[in-house]
BAKOLBA-411073 format. One record per residue (C-alpha): residue number from 1; x, y, z. Coordinates in pm, 1 decimal. Layout:
BEGIN
+-----+----------+----------+----------+
: seq :        x :        y :        z :
+-----+----------+----------+----------+
: NUM :        X :        Y :        Z :
...
+-----+----------+----------+----------+
//
This chain:
BEGIN
+-----+----------+----------+----------+
: seq :        x :        y :        z :
+-----+----------+----------+----------+
:   1 :   5298.1 :   3201.0 : -11716.2 :
:   2 :   5094.2 :   3300.6 : -12018.6 :
:   3 :   4787.6 :   3521.4 : -12015.7 :
:   4 :   4583.9 :   3217.3 : -12116.6 :
:   5 :   4688.1 :   3044.4 : -11795.3 :
:   6 :   4648.9 :   3349.7 : -11570.0 :
:   7 :   4286.6 :   3432.1 : -11648.8 :
:   8 :   3961.7 :   3239.1 : -11670.9 :
:   9 :   3621.6 :   3348.6 : -11796.2 :
:  10 :   3257.1 :   3258.2 : -11801.7 :
:  11 :   2995.6 :   3368.9 : -12053.1 :
:  12 :   2682.1 :   3512.4 : -11892.5 :
:  13 :   2502.5 :   3551.4 : -12224.6 :
:  14 :   2407.2 :   3850.7 : -12440.2 :
:  15 :   2768.6 :   3951.1 : -12497.3 :
:  16 :   2866.1 :   3965.8 : -12129.7 :
:  17 :   3172.2 :   3783.7 : -11992.4 :
:  18 :   3296.0 :   3751.0 : -11634.8 :
:  19 :   3678.2 :   3730.0 : -11621.0 :
:  20 :   3891.6 :   3657.0 : -11315.0 :
:  21 :   4258.5 :   3620.4 : -11227.9 :
:  22 :   4283.4 :   3254.7 : -11128.3 :
:  23 :   4595.9 :   3277.2 : -10914.9 :
:  24 :   4502.3 :   3592.7 : -10722.7 :
:  25 :   4327.8 :   3429.1 : -10426.8 :
:  26 :   4212.2 :   3713.2 : -10206.8 :
:  27 :   3905.0 :   3912.2 : -10113.3 :
:  28 :   4079.0 :   4187.1 : -10311.7 :
:  29 :   4045.1 :   3991.6 : -10636.8 :
:  30 :   3827.1 :   4210.4 : -10855.4 :
:  31 :   3570.9 :   4098.6 : -11107.6 :
:  32 :   3656.0 :   4195.8 : -11464.9 :
:  33 :   3357.0 :   4243.6 : -11694.0 :
:  34 :   3374.4 :   4233.6 : -12073.4 :
:  35 :   3064.8 :   4370.1 : -12245.1 :
:  36 :   3025.6 :   4351.1 : -12622.1 :
:  37 :   2832.8 :   4607.0 : -12822.6 :
:  38 :   2745.7 :   4631.7 : -13189.7 :
:  39 :   3005.1 :   4908.2 : -13248.7 :
:  40 :   3206.6 :   4932.3 : -12926.8 :
:  41 :   3321.6 :   4677.2 : -12671.4 :
:  42 :   3414.6 :   4769.6 : -12316.2 :
:  43 :   3614.1 :   4611.2 : -12034.3 :
:  44 :   3497.5 :   4724.0 : -11691.2 :
:  45 :   3791.9 :   4702.6 : -11449.4 :
:  46 :   4115.0 :   4530.6 : -11542.2 :
:  47 :   4255.9 :   4351.0 : -11238.2 :
:  48 :   4621.8 :   4365.8 : -11135.7 :
:  49 :   4767.9 :   4373.8 : -11485.2 :
:  50 :   5027.7 :   4105.4 : -11414.5 :
:  51 :   4953.9 :   3933.3 : -11744.5 :
:  52 :   4810.8 :   4081.3 : -12063.7 :
:  53 :   4433.0 :   4102.7 : -12048.3 :
:  54 :   4402.5 :   4204.6 : -12417.6 :
:  55 :   4607.9 :   3898.3 : -12515.3 :
:  56 :   4372.8 :   3675.5 : -12317.5 :
:  57 :   4061.5 :   3831.0 : -12468.7 :
:  58 :   4203.9 :   3790.7 : -12818.0 :
:  59 :   4329.7 :   3436.2 : -12761.3 :
:  60 :   3982.7 :   3328.4 : -12650.6 :
:  61 :   3815.0 :   3514.6 : -12941.5 :
:  62 :   3581.6 :   3688.2 : -12695.9 :
:  63 :   3533.9 :   3982.6 : -12931.8 :
:  64 :   3446.1 :   3771.9 : -13233.7 :
:  65 :   3537.3 :   3882.4 : -13585.3 :
:  66 :   3302.6 :   4164.1 : -13683.9 :
:  67 :   3441.3 :   4399.1 : -13952.9 :
:  68 :   3189.7 :   4668.9 : -13851.7 :
:  69 :   3345.9 :   4699.6 : -13506.1 :
:  70 :   3609.3 :   4964.9 : -13576.9 :
:  71 :   3673.2 :   5116.1 : -13234.1 :
:  72 :   3951.7 :   4982.6 : -13013.3 :
:  73 :   3844.6 :   4807.1 : -12696.1 :
:  74 :   3767.1 :   5062.2 : -12423.5 :
:  75 :   3884.0 :   4985.6 : -12068.6 :
:  76 :   3698.8 :   5168.3 : -11791.0 :
:  77 :   3800.3 :   5166.4 : -11426.5 :
:  78 :   3513.8 :   5196.7 : -11181.5 :
:  79 :   3777.4 :   5358.3 : -10959.1 :
:  80 :   4154.4 :   5385.9 : -10939.1 :
:  81 :   4233.6 :   5123.4 : -10673.1 :
:  82 :   4506.3 :   4879.6 : -10771.7 :
:  83 :   4291.5 :   4567.2 : -10794.3 :
:  84 :   4074.8 :   4739.4 : -11056.9 :
:  85 :   4319.9 :   4965.2 : -11240.5 :
:  86 :   4639.5 :   4760.8 : -11259.8 :
:  87 :   4581.7 :   4651.3 : -11618.9 :
:  88 :   4468.7 :   4984.6 : -11765.8 :
:  89 :   4809.6 :   5055.4 : -11917.0 :
:  90 :   4758.7 :   4759.5 : -12152.5 :
:  91 :   4478.5 :   4935.8 : -12343.9 :
:  92 :   4473.4 :   5211.8 : -12607.6 :
:  93 :   4150.2 :   5361.3 : -12473.8 :
:  94 :   4113.1 :   5417.2 : -12101.0 :
:  95 :   3829.5 :   5579.1 : -11907.8 :
:  96 :   3809.0 :   5690.9 : -11544.5 :
:  97 :   3620.7 :   5956.0 : -11349.8 :
:  98 :   3777.6 :   6301.7 : -11356.1 :
:  99 :   3845.0 :   6293.1 : -10980.5 :
: 100 :   4099.4 :   6011.7 : -11025.3 :
: 101 :   4264.6 :   6104.2 : -11354.9 :
: 102 :   4571.9 :   6251.0 : -11184.3 :
: 103 :   4621.1 :   5945.0 : -10962.7 :
: 104 :   4645.4 :   5722.1 : -11270.0 :
: 105 :   4843.7 :   5964.1 : -11484.6 :
: 106 :   5100.8 :   6009.6 : -11207.4 :
: 107 :   5116.6 :   5644.7 : -11103.3 :
: 108 :   5018.7 :   5748.7 : -10750.3 :
: 109 :   5031.0 :   5418.8 : -10564.0 :
: 110 :   4912.5 :   5582.8 : -10243.0 :
: 111 :   4581.2 :   5681.8 : -10400.1 :
: 112 :   4555.6 :   5350.6 : -10584.7 :
: 113 :   4594.8 :   5193.8 : -10235.2 :
: 114 :   4845.4 :   4942.7 : -10369.5 :
: 115 :   4872.7 :   4673.1 : -10105.1 :
: 116 :   4957.8 :   4324.6 : -10224.2 :
: 117 :   5116.9 :   4031.0 : -10042.8 :
: 118 :   5298.4 :   3722.6 : -10168.0 :
: 119 :   5041.6 :   3492.4 : -10005.6 :
: 120 :   4761.8 :   3636.5 : -10221.0 :
: 121 :   4938.7 :   3527.8 : -10541.0 :
: 122 :   4934.7 :   3149.7 : -10518.2 :
: 123 :   5133.4 :   3097.1 : -10837.9 :
: 124 :   5385.8 :   3356.5 : -10951.0 :
: 125 :   5319.6 :   3512.9 : -11293.1 :
: 126 :   5689.9 :   3477.7 : -11375.6 :
: 127 :   5997.4 :   3334.0 : -11198.6 :
: 128 :   6125.1 :   3550.5 : -10916.4 :
: 129 :   5813.2 :   3768.2 : -10893.8 :
: 130 :   5750.4 :   3921.5 : -10551.0 :
: 131 :   5459.6 :   4132.2 : -10432.4 :
: 132 :   5691.3 :   4405.2 : -10300.2 :
: 133 :   5785.1 :   4479.7 : -10662.4 :
: 134 :   5428.2 :   4542.6 : -10766.9 :
: 135 :   5310.9 :   4891.1 : -10860.4 :
: 136 :   5023.7 :   5025.0 : -11067.9 :
: 137 :   5180.1 :   5165.8 : -11383.0 :
: 138 :   5102.2 :   5522.4 : -11483.2 :
: 139 :   4851.5 :   5560.6 : -11765.9 :
: 140 :   4699.7 :   5869.6 : -11926.0 :
: 141 :   4321.3 :   5829.5 : -11952.6 :
: 142 :   4174.5 :   5905.3 : -12294.2 :
: 143 :   3815.2 :   5926.6 : -12166.0 :
: 144 :   3759.7 :   6155.1 : -11865.3 :
: 145 :   3421.6 :   6058.7 : -11726.0 :
: 146 :   3163.6 :   6267.8 : -11546.7 :
: 147 :   2820.5 :   6212.0 : -11393.8 :
: 148 :   2564.0 :   6152.9 : -11666.7 :
: 149 :   2805.5 :   6068.3 : -11948.0 :
: 150 :   2673.4 :   5801.7 : -12184.3 :
: 151 :   2905.7 :   5538.9 : -12328.4 :
: 152 :   2748.7 :   5428.9 : -12654.3 :
: 153 :   2821.7 :   5067.6 : -12747.6 :
: 154 :   2584.3 :   5077.5 : -13042.6 :
: 155 :   2304.1 :   4845.7 : -12937.2 :
: 156 :   2334.1 :   4935.7 : -12570.0 :
: 157 :   2432.9 :   5237.3 : -12363.8 :
: 158 :   2604.3 :   5270.8 : -12028.3 :
: 159 :   2534.9 :   5579.5 : -11818.4 :
: 160 :   2802.2 :   5699.6 : -11576.9 :
: 161 :   2677.6 :   5745.9 : -11220.5 :
: 162 :   2931.1 :   5918.6 : -10996.0 :
: 163 :   2899.0 :   5740.9 : -10661.0 :
: 164 :   3179.8 :   5862.8 : -10431.0 :
: 165 :   3238.5 :   5727.5 : -10083.3 :
: 166 :   3460.1 :   5423.4 : -10124.5 :
: 167 :   3688.7 :   5651.2 : -10323.9 :
: 168 :   3648.8 :   6003.5 : -10456.1 :
: 169 :   3608.8 :   5891.3 : -10817.3 :
: 170 :   3402.2 :   5576.3 : -10774.9 :
: 171 :   3142.2 :   5521.9 : -11046.0 :
: 172 :   2870.8 :   5278.8 : -11139.9 :
: 173 :   2780.1 :   5207.6 : -11502.0 :
: 174 :   2407.0 :   5169.9 : -11557.4 :
: 175 :   2260.8 :   4982.8 : -11853.8 :
: 176 :   1912.3 :   5125.6 : -11819.7 :
: 177 :   1750.1 :   4929.2 : -12101.7 :
: 178 :   1858.2 :   4599.8 : -11946.8 :
: 179 :   1829.0 :   4722.0 : -11585.9 :
: 180 :   2185.9 :   4614.3 : -11516.3 :
: 181 :   2428.0 :   4794.2 : -11283.6 :
: 182 :   2806.8 :   4751.2 : -11294.8 :
: 183 :   2877.1 :   4873.4 : -10944.1 :
: 184 :   3252.8 :   4845.8 : -10888.6 :
: 185 :   3323.5 :   4881.3 : -10517.8 :
: 186 :   3033.2 :   5116.0 : -10455.2 :
: 187 :   2838.1 :   4808.6 : -10352.0 :
: 188 :   2900.9 :   4435.3 : -10339.3 :
: 189 :   2782.4 :   4155.1 : -10113.2 :
: 190 :   3047.6 :   4196.9 :  -9845.9 :
: 191 :   3183.0 :   4447.0 :  -9593.5 :
: 192 :   3182.0 :   4788.0 :  -9760.0 :
: 193 :   3508.9 :   4977.1 :  -9714.9 :
: 194 :   3477.3 :   5341.5 :  -9612.4 :
: 195 :   3800.9 :   5382.5 :  -9416.5 :
: 196 :   4064.3 :   5429.1 :  -9686.9 :
: 197 :   4250.0 :   5761.7 :  -9711.8 :
: 198 :   4022.8 :   5904.5 :  -9984.6 :
: 199 :   3700.7 :   5746.4 :  -9853.6 :
: 200 :   3424.2 :   5971.4 :  -9723.8 :
: 201 :   3136.9 :   5834.2 :  -9516.7 :
: 202 :   2897.5 :   6120.7 :  -9587.4 :
: 203 :   2946.2 :   6072.8 :  -9962.0 :
: 204 :   2899.5 :   5698.0 :  -9922.9 :
: 205 :   2567.2 :   5750.7 :  -9745.4 :
: 206 :   2449.2 :   5974.7 : -10030.4 :
: 207 :   2559.2 :   5716.5 : -10287.9 :
: 208 :   2373.7 :   5441.3 : -10103.6 :
: 209 :   2062.7 :   5660.3 : -10097.1 :
: 210 :   2091.0 :   5682.4 : -10476.8 :
: 211 :   2118.9 :   5304.3 : -10496.4 :
: 212 :   1803.5 :   5262.8 : -10288.2 :
: 213 :   1632.2 :   5508.5 : -10522.2 :
: 214 :   1734.2 :   5305.5 : -10827.2 :
: 215 :   1573.1 :   4997.6 : -10674.4 :
: 216 :   1260.0 :   5182.0 : -10562.1 :
: 217 :   1214.8 :   5322.8 : -10913.3 :
: 218 :   1266.6 :   4974.9 : -11062.7 :
: 219 :   1572.1 :   5077.9 : -11266.2 :
: 220 :   1792.3 :   4785.2 : -11154.5 :
: 221 :   1726.7 :   4412.3 : -11170.2 :
: 222 :   2083.1 :   4278.0 : -11168.1 :
: 223 :   2408.5 :   4397.9 : -11010.5 :
: 224 :   2749.0 :   4304.9 : -11151.3 :
: 225 :   2974.5 :   4405.3 : -10859.2 :
: 226 :   3346.2 :   4468.9 : -10825.7 :
: 227 :   3392.8 :   4165.2 : -10599.8 :
: 228 :   3222.2 :   3835.4 : -10523.0 :
: 229 :   2902.5 :   3716.5 : -10691.7 :
: 230 :   2622.6 :   3891.8 : -10878.3 :
: 231 :   2294.5 :   3968.5 : -10705.3 :
: 232 :   1954.9 :   4121.9 : -10762.3 :
: 233 :   1756.0 :   4431.2 : -10670.5 :
: 234 :   1627.3 :   4303.1 : -10337.0 :
: 235 :   1980.5 :   4233.5 : -10212.3 :
: 236 :   2100.2 :   4568.9 : -10344.8 :
: 237 :   1830.8 :   4745.9 : -10144.2 :
: 238 :   1921.2 :   4547.5 :  -9830.4 :
: 239 :   2294.7 :   4619.0 :  -9855.8 :
: 240 :   2258.6 :   4989.1 :  -9934.4 :
: 241 :   1992.6 :   5059.0 :  -9673.1 :
: 242 :   2189.1 :   4858.8 :  -9415.4 :
: 243 :   2494.2 :   5078.3 :  -9473.4 :
: 244 :   2286.0 :   5395.1 :  -9435.4 :
: 245 :   2142.9 :   5271.6 :  -9105.0 :
: 246 :   2475.7 :   5192.9 :  -8941.7 :
: 247 :   2723.6 :   5435.7 :  -9098.9 :
: 248 :   2631.4 :   5737.3 :  -8887.6 :
: 249 :   2644.9 :   5565.0 :  -8548.7 :
: 250 :   2915.8 :   5652.9 :  -8298.5 :
: 251 :   3084.3 :   5308.2 :  -8300.4 :
: 252 :   3094.4 :   5312.2 :  -8680.6 :
: 253 :   3245.6 :   5663.0 :  -8690.7 :
: 254 :   3515.1 :   5568.7 :  -8438.1 :
: 255 :   3599.6 :   5246.3 :  -8621.8 :
: 256 :   3623.4 :   5429.7 :  -8954.4 :
: 257 :   3856.8 :   5693.0 :  -8807.9 :
: 258 :   4083.9 :   5429.4 :  -8652.9 :
: 259 :   4103.2 :   5218.5 :  -8968.3 :
: 260 :   4161.9 :   5523.8 :  -9190.1 :
: 261 :   4453.8 :   5632.6 :  -8971.1 :
: 262 :   4612.3 :   5287.1 :  -8977.6 :
: 263 :   4552.1 :   5242.2 :  -9350.1 :
: 264 :   4708.4 :   5577.2 :  -9430.9 :
: 265 :   5020.8 :   5501.1 :  -9229.5 :
: 266 :   5057.5 :   5153.2 :  -9380.7 :
: 267 :   5007.7 :   5273.3 :  -9737.9 :
: 268 :   5255.8 :   5557.3 :  -9700.9 :
: 269 :   5515.8 :   5318.5 :  -9560.9 :
: 270 :   5452.3 :   5062.7 :  -9833.1 :
: 271 :   5459.7 :   5308.0 : -10121.0 :
: 272 :   5770.2 :   5501.1 : -10021.6 :
: 273 :   5986.9 :   5190.7 : -10049.6 :
: 274 :   6227.1 :   5163.3 : -10336.2 :
: 275 :   6102.2 :   4959.1 : -10628.1 :
: 276 :   6319.9 :   4655.7 : -10690.2 :
+-----+----------+----------+----------+
//
């Protein structure tokens, strides 16, 4: 299967494209965002990496033909989990938060929580492909991101907001001028996952308090999340404040502990198997 067949995209206007992997039918299917700037273009999250994302972007002429755009396309992972970082190795320039650099550089498929099943891939990317063969390939990040870093695209800037909780290196990218937030898995309109091995509920509560503050200070109008559909400030406030209200309760703490224990055992078993 070619890259052209594997992916699909939709233009959201003003140089923003929403890309998805058509044959990855799962709640784990991540949104891939392509944002064009006057001097730098950026891909935010890269999916599984089973087919070439750069080839798809080029084949669809999504970057146009501007001789002033001299910088290679920059791929940023909002965090290191497999559904967001699997395609990073396909890019010359790669950015991730400093807390997850080692996981990507070492190809640590425990920390990338690599967990993929055959039933989630409804059409194999090539003959004989099986999910048990899948691993996130090691990649050495060229851009080590920290809280407050600004990614300059020329006519727009993205500010790095370190928002740990879902994972230790989770980030949001904030386009302050356009009041747009690329949130990764920090927040989306679904059940927020705080029970993975490197998740931390107390950090997640603090991150959600920051999200509420962004809404209260009118810094966000639109959220481009890591999964599912986009949504606005009112929904962002509801989701973040709802997590804060329930996360510290006894039932929630017990459930998180139980799920984290099971997830850790399952991931260690899965990622100590031999690679076929």
